C-alpha positions in Angstrom: -7.6 -7.5 -5.8 -8.0 -5.6 -2.6 -5.0 -5.1 -0.3 -5.2 -3.5 3.2 -1.9 -1.7 3.8 -0.3 0.2 6.7 1.1 3.7 5.8 4.1 2.7 7.9 5.0 0.2 5.1 5.7 2.5 2.2 2.5 2.6 0.2 4.3 4.1 -2.8 6.6 1.2 -3.0 3.7 -1.2 -2.8 2.0 0.6 -5.7 5.2 0.5 -7.8 5.6 -3.2 -7.2 2.0 -3.9 -8.2 2.5 -1.9 -11.4 5.7 -3.9 -12.1 3.7 -7.1 -11.7 1.4 -5.9 -14.5 -1.5 -4.6 -12.3 -3.1 -1.2 -12.3 -3.3 -0.2 -8.6 -4.8 2.8 -6.9 -5.5 3.8 -3.3 -9.3 3.6 -3.0 -9.8 4.3 0.7 -7.9 5.3 3.8 -8.3 6.1 7.4 -6.3 7.1 10.5 -6.5 4.6 13.3 -4.9 4.4 16.8 -2.1 2.0 17.2 -3.3 -1.6 17.8 -1.7 -3.6 20.7 0.8 -5.2 18.4 2.2 -1.8 17.2 2.1 -0.4 20.7 4.3 -3.3 21.8 6.8 -2.5 19.1 6.9 1.3 19.5 10.5 1.4 20.8 11.7 -0.5 17.7 9.6 1.7 15.4 11.0 4.9 16.9 14.6 3.6 16.8 14.2 2.6 13.2 12.7 6.0 12.2 9.3 4.7 11.2 7.5 6.9 13.8 8.3 9.6 16.4 7.9 9.0 20.1 4.8 11.2 20.0 3.0 9.2 17.2 0.0 7.2 18.3 -1.9 6.5 15.1 -1.3 4.8 11.7 -2.8 5.4 8.3 -4.5 2.4 6.9 -5.2 2.3 3.1 -7.0 0.0 0.9 -5.3 -0.6 -2.5 -7.4 -1.9 -5.3 -5.5 -3.5 -8.2 -6.7 -5.0 -11.5 -4.9 -6.7 -14.2 -4.5 -4.3 -17.1 -6.5 -5.4 -20.1 -4.6 -7.2 -22.8 -5.0 -5.5 -26.1 -5.7 -7.6 -29.1 -3.1 -7.2 -31.8 -4.3 -5.3 -34.8 -4.8 -7.4 -37.8 -3.7 -5.6 -41.0 -5.5 -6.4 -44.2 -3.2 -7.9 -46.9 
C-alpha cells in the first residue's frame, strides 16, 4: 500500500497505527511543498491549534509504503 501523508498529521502516529494493524510501514519519499489553497484558507485555525506558526508557508509531504508482514509457517516437528 502507498499512502500520501501530510507532516502536519503526525507521521509517527500513522506509522504506529499501520504497525498495529499488522503492516510493515516505512517512509519511502518526502518533499517540502508550499501550502495549497486549502491549507492557506485554514492558516488561522492551524496557528491557533499549534500545528504551525504564523510564519510557516510550507508542509512536508511523505509517502508511506506499507506491506503485510509475511506469515511464518509453523515448524512441524518430527515425531
